[in-house]
N, C-alpha and C positions, 0 to 999 in steps of 0.2 A: 229026225233021229240022229243024223250025223252031228248036228250042232250040239245036241245034248251030250253025245259021247265026248266031243271036243272039250266041252265045259267040264265034264267029269275028269278028263285027262289033265286039264289045267289045274283043277282042284287038287288032284293027286300030287302033281308036281309041286304045287304050292305047299301042301302038307309036308312033302319030303324036304323041301327047302327049310321050312320052319323047324322040322326035327333036327336039321343040321345046324340050326342057329341063325339062318339068314332068310329074309324074304325079298325076293327079286322085285326091284322097283323100276325096271326098264320101261314099264308101260306108263309111268308118270310123265305128264306133259313136259315138265321142265327138263327131264333127262332126254326125252325124244328131241326137243329143240336143241339141247346142248350137243347131242351126237350129230345132228344134221349140220350145226354150226362148225363143229370140228371136222366133219367130212369135207365141207366146202374149203377147208384150209389144208386138206391133204392127209388128214388122220384116217387110217384104215381101221375099221372095226376089228377089235381083238377078241379074245375070249373072256374079257372082263365085263361084268354087269353090275350096275349100282344096286345095292341091297341094304336093308336094315338088319342089323345084327343085335342079338340080345345083349351081349356084353359090351360092345364098342359103339353101338349106334350106327350111323351111316358109314358105309365102306364099299369095297369092291369085292365081288366073288368071281371065281374062275369057273368056266363051263367045261374045262378040260383039266385033267391032272397035270401039274407042273413038275418038271424034273429039274435037277441042278443044272445051272447055266441057261435055262430057258429064258427067252425074252418075255418079260411081264408086259411092258408097254414101251412104245416108241412114239414120242410126241414131236411132230414136225416143228421147226423153228417158227413157222407162221402162227402157230397156236400159242406160243409163249408170250407173256407180257413182260417186257423189260423196259429199261430207260430208253432204248431205241424206239420202242412203241410210243413212249411219251413224247419224244422229240419230233416224231413224224406226225403228231396230232396238232391241233390248233394251239396247244400249250407251248409247243416248241419254241416259237419266236419270243415268247415272254420269258422263258427259261434262259434262252441264249443271251438276252440283253440285261438280265437282272444281275446287279452287283451288290454285295459280294455273292459269288455263285451259290446256288442252293445245293444241298447234298442229293445224291441219287435217291436216298430214302424219302426226302421231302418231295422230290419230283414224282415218285411213284405214288405216294400218299395223295398228292394233289390230283393226279390222274384218276385214281380210284374214286375220290370224292366227286370230281367233275362228271365222270361217266355214270356214277350211281345217280347223281342229280339229273342227268340227261334222260334217264328212264328209257322209254320206248325208242328214243332217237339214238341211243348209244349202240354202236356196232358190237359192243361187248356184252349186250344185255343177256343173252343166253347163259353166259358165264356168271354174271352178277346175280342172276335168279337162283343159282344153286349155292352161292356163298352164304355162310352163316350170317344171320341178322345180328346176333350177339355173340360175345366171347366170354370165356371164364379165366382169362389171364389175370394175375393179381391186380393189374392196372384197372380192371373192370369190377373187381370184387368190392362188395360193401365193406365199410370200415370195420363192422362187427366181425365179419369173416376173417379179414386180414389180421385183426388183433389176436385171433386164435391160432394163427400159423406158428410153427416152431421157429426158433432162431437157427441159422442165420437167414432163413427164407423171409421172415417178417421184415427184416432190415432191407433185404434185396427188393421186396415188394414195394416198400416205401420209396426206394431209390428209383424203381421202374416208374412209379406214378409221377415222381418229381421230374424225371427225364422226359416223359411224354408231355407233361405240362409245359416244360421249358421249350420243347420242340414246337409246341403250339404257339407260345408267346413270340418266339423268335421268327416264326413263319408268317405272322399276321400281316406284316408290311408287304411281303411277296403276294399273299393271297389277295390283298387289296389291289395290287397292280393288275390283276386279272379281270377287274370290273368290266372293261369293254366287251368281254366274251359273254357276259350274263345280263339278263334283264333284271333279275333280282339282286338285292344287295349281297355282295360276297360274304359279309359278316354272318348272314343267316345260312349261307350254303357251307362255308368253311368254318363251322363252329367247332367247339372242343369235342363234342361227342362224335362228330363226323371224322375228325382226325384220329380219335381214339379207335374207332372202328377200322379205319384204313391202316393204322399202325399195327393193330392186332392181326389184320388180314395178312399183311406182309410178314410179320414176325412169326406167325404160326404156319404159314402155308408156302413160303417161297422155297425154291430149290437153289442150291449154290451154282451159280454160273457166271464166271468172271467175264466182265466186259472191258474193252480197252478204255484207258483213261481219256475223258473228254474235257476240254478246257471250260466248257459251260457249266461243269459241275465242280463242287469242292473236292478236296483230296480224299474224302472218305471212300473206302473201297466200294466199287460198283459191282456187286456180286449177287443181286437179287433177281429172280425170275419167277413169275407166277405161272403155274402149269395147270391149266384147266383139265379136269377129269383125273389126271394123274394125282392131283392133290386130295382125291377122295381116299387114297390108300392110307390106312391107319398104321400106327407104330406098334411093333412088338419087340421087346428086348431079346426074344429067343430066335429071331431069324437073322439071316445075313443076305445082303444084296450088293450088287455092283451097279452104281449109278453114275452116269457121266454124259456129257454132250458128245455125240459122235460127229466128228468133222466131215466124214465121208457122206453119211446119210443126211447131215444137217438136222439131226433129231436128238432129243434128249431121251436116253434109253436107260431102262432099269432091267437088270437080269437077276434072277434069284439064285442064291447059293443054298437054298433049302427046298425040300419037296413040299408040294401042296396038293391035297386031294381035290377031286372034282366037287364043285358046289361049296367049297370051303372059302372062308374069307382069305384074301391075299394080303399079307402084311409086308411092310418094309421096316427098316430100322433107322431111326433118326440119329442113332449114336448110342454109346454105352452110358446113358444118362441115368442118374438116380431120380427118384420121384420129386425131390425138391426142384431139380433143374427142369424136369418135364412140366411141372405145374407152373414154374416161373416163365418158361419160354413158350409152352404150347397150351397151357390151361387144362391139363388132364393128369391123372395118376394111373400108373400101370400096376395092376395087382400082381403079387408075387414077382416083383421086379428083382432079378438077381443083383442088380447094381445099386439097389437102395441102401441108404445109410441114415443113421440118426446122428446128428451133429451135437457135439458137446462144446458149449461156449466156455471161454476162459473164466467167466464169472462162476459157472457151475464147478469148474475144475478147482477153483481156489476156496470154495466152501469147506473143503475137507483138509485144508492145511493151516495150521495155527499161525496167526499174524505175528506171534512172538518168535517164530523161527528167524534167527539172526541172518540166515543166508537166503531168506525168502526172496528179497529183492534181486539179489545176485542170480538166483535160479531163474526168476522170471525174465531177467535181462538176457540170460543165455538162451532160454527158449525163444524169446522174441528175435534175437539176432540170428538164430538158426532156423527160423520159420517153423517153430513147433507149437504155436498158439492158435493156428488155423487148421481147418480140415481134420479135426480130431473126431473120430467117428466110432459108432458101433455098427456092425454089419451082420449079415446072416451067419457069418463064421465067428462072431464075437467081437471083442474090442480090437480096433486096428492097431498095427504095430506103432503108428505115430502116437496114438492115445496112450498106449502102455509105456512108450519111451518117455513121453512128457511126464507121466505120473511117476515113473521110476526116478527121474531126475529130481522131481519135487519131494520124493520120499527119502532122498539120501540123508543119512544122519550127518552130524557135524564132522565126525571123523572120516566119513566117506566122501565128503564134498569134493575133495581133490580129484576124485575119479570121474568127474562129470563127463569128460570127453569119451571115456569108455562106455558110459551109459548111452550116449548118442550113437555109438557104433553098434549097440545091441548086446554088449557084454553083460554077463551076470556079475553084479558087484558083491552081493551077499545073499544068503537065504532069507535073512531078516528083511532086506530091501525088496526081495521078490514077493514075500508074503504080505508085506505092508501095501505094496502096489496092487496086488490082487484084491485085498480087502477094500481099499479105497475105490478101485474100479467097480467092485460089486456094489458099494454104497451109492456111487454115482448112477449106476445102472438102475438100482431100485428107486432112487430119487426121481429119475426120468420116467420110470414106469408109473409112479404115483402121480407125477405132474401130467402125464399123458392121459391117465384115467380121469383125472379131475377135469381136464379140457373136454374129454369126450362126454362127460356128464353135462358140462356147460352147453355143448353143442346140442345134446338131446333136449335140453330145456328150451334153447333158442328156436329149435326146429318146430316146437309146439306153439311158441308165442309169436314167431315171425315167419308166417307162411311164405311171404315174398322172398325170403332169403334161402328157401329150401335147397335150391340148386347149388348156391355158393357154399352153404354149410355142409352139404353132402360131399362136396369135393374136399373140403378141409377134413371132414370126418374120415374119408377114405385114406387120406395121407396119414392121419393120426393113428388109424387102425393098423396100417402097414407098419408104422413106427413101433407100435405096441408089440406086434408079432416079433419084430427084430430084437427089441429090448428083452422080451421074455426068453427068446432063444439064446441071447447073449448071457442072461442071468443063469440059465441052465449050464452053459459052457463054462462060465466063471466058477460055478459051484463045483463042477467036475475037476476043473484045474486046481482049485483050492484044496480039494480032498486029495488030489494027486501030490500036491506040494507038501 
């Protein structure tokens, strides 16, 4: 009878957790092994539990209410994976003698690939068992999904792919030098997909922790540390935390500046990033992100200005010289000051052109210039709304015809839907401004 009541109690607790949006996953073997592995390295069990959440997927929930300045987690130095870890492994002597020196990033990628390949023999296996098998950073996205990304993210995604590919090509000789450590051919172990996985693991999961400069590494900053268990904490743009390595306790600590109720997901903030940056660096999109923006390319900007304008080239030159052709955006509060300023300057009449300096300072030149600027801003906004709706239609067709791309397309769709909301809000604001003017 006792056993039955216990099971009923567990079911009730599980239902309660589900109603709060999270299902406790502490009982899963991979988490039990990870917690034991961390405990052996000095990590004391906190109030955090691994859980599955409806909105964010895997994360950490708290079993007690958190107040401002409460310690969320304190991870001992022994649990952190840094370049120091790599140098103390069997890879150390190969890194020390390799010329020209490898970067700290390549050293960490090499370690991740080697340890993943070692499988059961790796002392880091409990951590590797909970790492994602695949990622959704643009470097991993299918070409069809990348082509549907908005600018400038599409360009940055291509740059990311090129950079990772170049990293692979430039590291091949070093990988070959490791052959004595492996029975298999290093080319099969250190292949492109293995490097892509390792690079994404580091890019999406590391905490910032500056290491002292070592001669065996190139001059790139050595600031990466992988933090098992801590890296299960998800991002929210609406929370604030204080995170740093504590020299006294020799632990990486995170304290919350926000309150969190019992059994709720604990969030940290990766920074005030818009969704394009979050997708590029971490492979996800945050809904209702207050920092989100829709970017306006210079090509879109120029669609609405006649090529016959004699001062057009001079205006463009001024905007370029004063860095007003980049980061022109629409946000939740409408067009940015930078976008309006660029459009005001482009809208200057021939007789107003001499006032261009005042435009860059934010002065009102004339009622006609103000009205023309608002009209063109509204046209650009509506053009971007139509373009976004067209892309969303393409995505819905592709989702039906390409089942294997569903995850990738859903990510691009989430970004585009957020952009649509921002543009519709901006159109509303512009309509009200125009009526006021």
